[in-house]
N, C-alpha and C positions, 0 to 999 in steps of 0.2 A: 928517947925511951929505949931501954934495953930490948933487944929482939926476943930474948927468952920471956921477958915480962909481957911483951906485946902478944906473943902467941899463946901464953898461958891465959891472959885475959880473954882472948878470943875463945879459947877452949872452954873456960869457965862459963862465959856467957852463953856459948853454944849449948852447953849441957843444961843450962838453966831454962832454956826456951822449950816449952812443951810442944808447940805445933811443929809439924814437919816443914811446913811452908808458912812462916809467920808473916804478918803484915807489919811493915815499918813505915814511919812517916819521916820524910826527909827534913833536914835542918838547913838553914841558910849557911853557906860556907864562903870563905874568902875567895875561893876559885870560881865562884859563880853558881854554886849549888842553890837551887830554888827550894824554899821552905814549903812544907805542907803537902807534898806529893805522897800519896799512899800507894805502895807497891807490895806485891807478894813475892818473897824471895826465899831462898834456902836458909836453913838455920845458920850455916857457915857465913853466908853473905850478910845476914842480919847481924850476927855477932861482930863481924869485921866492921860493918858500917857504924855500929854502936861504939866500938872501941875507938874508931877514928873520928868520933863526934860528927858524923855525917847524917845520923838518923837515930830515932828512938822507936821502941815498939809502939804500935798503934793501941789506943785505948778502946774500950768496948763501943763507944759511940762511933768512932772512926771506922771500926770493923763493920758495924751494921751498915753505915752509909756506903762503904766500899762494896760489900756484897750485894746490896740492893742495886747499886749502879751496875755492877757486873751482870746481875740477873736481867736487868733492863737491856743492856747491850746484847746479851745472849738471845733474848726474845726478839729483838730487832733484827739481828743477824739471821735467825731462823725464819722470820717472816720474809725478809728479803730473799732468802734462798728459795722459799716456797713460791714467791712471786716470780722468781726467775724460771722456775720449773713449770709453771702454769702455762698451758698451751691451749689456745682456743682456735677451733676451725669452724668456718662458716660454710655450710653446705646447703645445696638446694633440696627441696622436698623430694625430688626424683632420686638424688644421691642418697638421701636418708632412707627411702623405701628400699633401694638396692642393698644398702648396708643391713637393713632389718631382714630382708629375705636371705641374704648370705648368712647372717647370724643364726637364723632359724634353721637353715639347712645343716649348719655345723653342730647345732645342739641336738638334733635328732639322733637316736641310737643307731648304731651301724646296721642292725638287722632290719630296721623299718624303712630303709632307703630304697 
């Protein structure tokens, strides 16, 4: 393929893609590329992959599945982060009363001490 043609095809396809970060679905390639993987890439990378017959734009069903999966992953990551931050302290009744007393003293207005 002529280089001018190659880059013109990339430019034409890039301009025809509406999304800033479109989803593409990989195709099986002779060099070991695995078919069916959905990824979010830049317009330029999507156009290049399409011209090189390594991928196609994702259809509506593939987009829905991808975004649902990503939302699930995001929720799982947030839940894991919350679990990591959760701290539990076991204290005796005496320590609890001391904390309450200290807290009550701090909450009183300055003029009433």
